[in-house]
C-alpha positions as CSV (number, residue, x, y, z in Angstrom):
1,M,16.0,-8.6,10.4
2,K,16.4,-5.0,11.4
3,T,19.1,-2.8,9.8
4,A,21.0,0.0,11.5
5,N,18.7,2.5,9.9
6,E,15.5,0.9,11.0
7,N,13.5,1.6,14.2
8,Q,11.7,-1.1,16.1
9,Y,9.0,-1.9,13.5
10,G,10.8,-1.2,10.2
11,I,8.9,-0.4,7.0
12,K,8.0,-3.8,5.5
13,E,4.2,-3.5,5.7
14,T,4.3,0.2,4.8
15,S,6.4,-0.6,1.7
16,E,4.0,-3.4,0.6
17,M,1.0,-1.0,0.9
18,F,2.7,1.7,-1.1
19,D,3.6,-0.9,-3.7
20,A,-0.1,-2.0,-3.9
21,V,-1.2,1.7,-4.2
22,I,1.3,2.4,-7.0
23,S,0.5,-0.8,-8.8
24,T,-3.2,0.1,-8.8
25,K,-2.5,3.5,-10.2
26,K,-0.3,2.1,-13.0
27,A,-3.1,-0.4,-13.8
28,Y,-5.6,2.4,-14.0
29,E,-3.4,4.6,-16.2
30,S,-2.8,1.7,-18.6
31,S,-6.5,0.9,-18.7
32,V,-7.6,4.5,-19.5
33,A,-4.8,5.2,-22.0
34,D,-6.7,3.8,-25.0
35,N,-10.2,5.0,-24.5
36,G,-10.4,7.1,-21.4
37,K,-12.1,4.5,-19.2
38,V,-11.5,1.2,-17.4
39,D,-13.2,-1.4,-19.7
40,F,-13.7,-4.9,-18.3
41,P,-13.0,-7.5,-19.6
42,N,-10.6,-5.7,-22.0
43,D,-8.5,-4.2,-19.2
44,V,-8.6,-7.0,-16.7
45,L,-5.0,-8.0,-17.4
46,N,-3.8,-4.6,-16.3
47,F,-5.1,-5.3,-12.8
48,I,-3.4,-8.7,-12.2
49,D,-0.4,-7.1,-10.6
50,P,-2.4,-5.0,-8.1
51,L,-4.7,-7.9,-7.3
52,T,-1.7,-10.1,-6.4
53,K,-0.2,-7.3,-4.2
54,L,-3.3,-6.2,-2.4
55,P,-3.8,-9.4,-0.3
56,T,-0.3,-9.1,1.1
57,A,-0.7,-5.4,1.8
58,I,-4.1,-5.9,3.5
59,N,-2.7,-8.8,5.6
60,G,-0.1,-6.5,7.2
61,A,-2.3,-3.4,7.3
62,D,-2.8,-3.6,11.1
63,K,1.0,-3.2,11.6
64,I,1.3,-0.1,9.5
65,P,0.3,2.4,12.2
66,K,3.1,1.1,14.4
67,E,5.6,1.3,11.6
68,L,4.5,4.9,10.8
69,G,4.7,5.9,14.4
70,D,8.2,4.6,14.6
71,L,9.4,6.0,11.2
72,N,12.7,7.7,11.1
73,Q,14.3,9.9,8.4
74,A,16.4,7.0,7.0
75,E,13.2,4.9,6.5
76,I,11.4,7.8,4.9
77,E,14.3,8.2,2.5
78,Q,14.2,4.4,1.8
79,L,10.5,4.7,0.9
80,A,11.2,7.7,-1.3
81,E,14.1,6.0,-3.0
82,K,11.9,3.0,-3.8
83,F,8.6,4.8,-4.7
84,G,9.7,8.3,-5.6
85,D,8.0,11.6,-4.6
86,V,4.6,9.9,-4.2
87,V,5.7,9.2,-0.6
88,Y,5.3,13.0,0.0
89,D,2.2,13.4,-2.1
90,E,-0.9,14.1,0.0
91,R,-3.2,12.4,-2.5
92,Y,-1.2,9.2,-2.3
93,Q,-1.1,9.5,1.5
94,R,-4.9,9.7,1.7
95,A,-5.2,6.7,-0.6
96,F,-2.6,4.9,1.4
97,Y,-4.3,5.5,4.7
98,G,-7.7,4.6,3.2
99,L,-6.3,1.3,2.1
100,V,-4.8,0.7,5.5
101,I,-8.2,1.3,7.2
102,A,-10.0,-0.8,4.6
103,G,-7.3,-3.6,4.8
104,D,-7.6,-3.7,8.6
105,A,-11.4,-3.9,8.4
106,I,-11.3,-6.6,5.8
107,K,-8.8,-8.6,7.9
108,E,-11.2,-8.3,10.9
109,I,-14.2,-9.5,8.8
110,V,-12.3,-12.4,7.2
111,T,-10.7,-13.6,10.4
112,G,-13.7,-12.8,12.7
113,E,-11.4,-11.0,15.0
114,K,-11.9,-7.5,16.3
115,Q,-8.9,-5.2,16.6
116,V,-8.4,-3.5,20.0
117,A,-7.7,0.2,19.6
């Protein structure tokens, strides 16, 4: 359901992708805190949360460009309120867009469908 501050597409998929990116960063930080590296199997538990969030984020990745194209200031503020200043951080944006592209490609491979540009 669309709120008064949302445009046509909202920010659901965008929010899920940011959540996956931030969860992955937290998992990495937790893993390297003890010895400076990700050490499997010792650090595998740190990655459970991102591994549960990535499939949902990837599944909706194809909708993110429409959401971003329809983004208004209120939605940007909602994202910033939920995720903090990372919403404005260029490094996170690059990671975010990379995951969107990868997610869309993975979805095409898995479903056998080809997205029309």
